[in-house]
C-alpha positions in Angstrom: 8.7 87.7 19.0 8.1 85.5 22.0 4.0 85.4 21.9 1.9 83.5 24.6 -1.5 81.6 24.2 -4.1 81.0 26.8 -6.4 78.2 27.4 -8.7 76.3 29.9 -10.8 78.7 30.7 -14.7 77.7 30.8 -17.9 78.1 33.1 -18.2 76.6 36.1 -20.2 76.7 39.8 -19.1 78.1 42.9 -16.5 75.8 44.6 -15.3 74.4 41.3 -12.1 74.2 39.9 -10.7 75.3 36.9 -7.0 74.5 35.1 -5.8 77.4 32.9 -2.7 76.5 30.6 -0.1 78.8 29.1 2.1 77.8 25.7 4.4 80.8 25.3 6.6 80.6 22.2 9.6 82.4 20.6 13.2 82.6 21.8 13.1 82.7 25.9 15.5 83.9 28.0 17.3 82.0 31.1 15.6 84.0 33.4 11.9 85.0 33.5 9.3 85.5 35.6 5.8 84.5 34.6 2.2 85.3 36.0 -1.5 85.6 35.7 -3.2 88.9 36.2 -7.3 88.6 35.0 -9.9 91.6 34.4 -13.6 91.6 35.6 -16.1 94.4 33.0 -15.5 97.4 34.5 -12.2 97.0 36.8 -9.0 97.6 36.7 -6.3 94.5 35.8 -5.9 92.6 39.1 -2.5 90.1 39.0 -3.5 87.1 40.6 -0.1 84.4 40.8 3.7 85.0 39.9 6.4 82.1 39.4 10.0 83.3 38.7 12.6 81.5 37.2 13.6 79.8 40.4 10.0 78.1 41.0 9.6 80.9 43.8 6.1 82.3 43.8 4.0 84.9 45.2 -0.3 85.0 45.1 -2.7 87.5 45.8 -4.3 87.6 49.3 -7.6 86.2 47.5 -6.7 83.0 45.8 -3.6 82.0 48.4 -4.8 78.0 49.3 -7.0 78.4 47.0 -4.8 78.6 43.5 -1.9 77.3 42.2 0.5 78.3 39.6 3.7 76.3 38.3 5.6 76.0 35.3 6.6 72.8 32.8 9.6 74.5 31.2 10.6 71.5 29.2 6.7 72.3 27.5 6.7 76.0 27.8 4.0 76.7 29.6 2.2 77.7 32.4 -0.2 76.8 34.4 -3.3 78.3 37.2 -5.1 75.1 39.2 -7.8 77.1 40.2 -10.1 75.2 42.8 -12.8 76.6 45.4 -13.6 78.9 42.9 -16.0 81.9 44.0 -18.2 84.2 41.8 -15.9 87.0 42.4 -13.2 85.0 40.6 -15.2 85.5 37.7 -12.5 87.8 35.0 -11.1 87.1 31.6 -7.8 85.7 32.9 -4.2 86.5 31.2 -0.9 85.1 31.3 1.9 88.1 31.6 5.4 87.1 30.8 8.7 88.8 31.2 11.5 86.8 29.5 14.4 89.2 30.6 13.6 89.2 34.0 15.7 88.2 37.3 13.7 89.9 39.6 12.0 87.5 42.1 8.1 86.8 42.0 7.3 88.6 44.5 9.4 91.6 43.0 8.2 91.1 39.6 4.0 91.5 40.8 4.9 94.6 43.2 6.7 96.1 40.1 4.9 94.9 37.1 1.8 92.2 38.5 -0.3 93.4 40.2 -1.6 96.2 38.2 -0.8 94.1 34.5 1.9 96.3 33.5 3.6 93.8 31.8 6.2 93.4 28.9 4.5 90.5 26.9 0.7 88.6 27.8 -2.0 87.1 25.7 -5.8 88.0 24.8 -6.9 86.3 27.9 -9.2 83.1 28.6 -12.9 84.0 30.2 -13.6 82.5 33.5 -16.8 82.2 34.8 -18.6 81.3 37.9 -21.8 80.7 39.5 -22.7 80.7 42.5 
């Protein structure tokens, strides 16, 4: 059974940076889609960023230019580098995965990640940004 575990959240002031990590374990197929979604209290899940097997990426408009998603396949780890953080970025951030995914990043985002409707996700790591 595949599992994902997030880390790296914390409290920062607006303009600050954080780097989230997600380690995945279990059987990993050659084709995969990985990403992050977030959920703030009272809000629905919101896909943030996705990356596919070939390293193609896609982002929600509100984080473009500030967040960077990347992966280290050798370490079975997914990252989300977050810069210029804003109070509206505050949320629980969840790592998401589909380990039999043959879709491109943008298509997987549109079909599944945008609303957090994914195959595997973790418990999350909390990000709080103060003004």
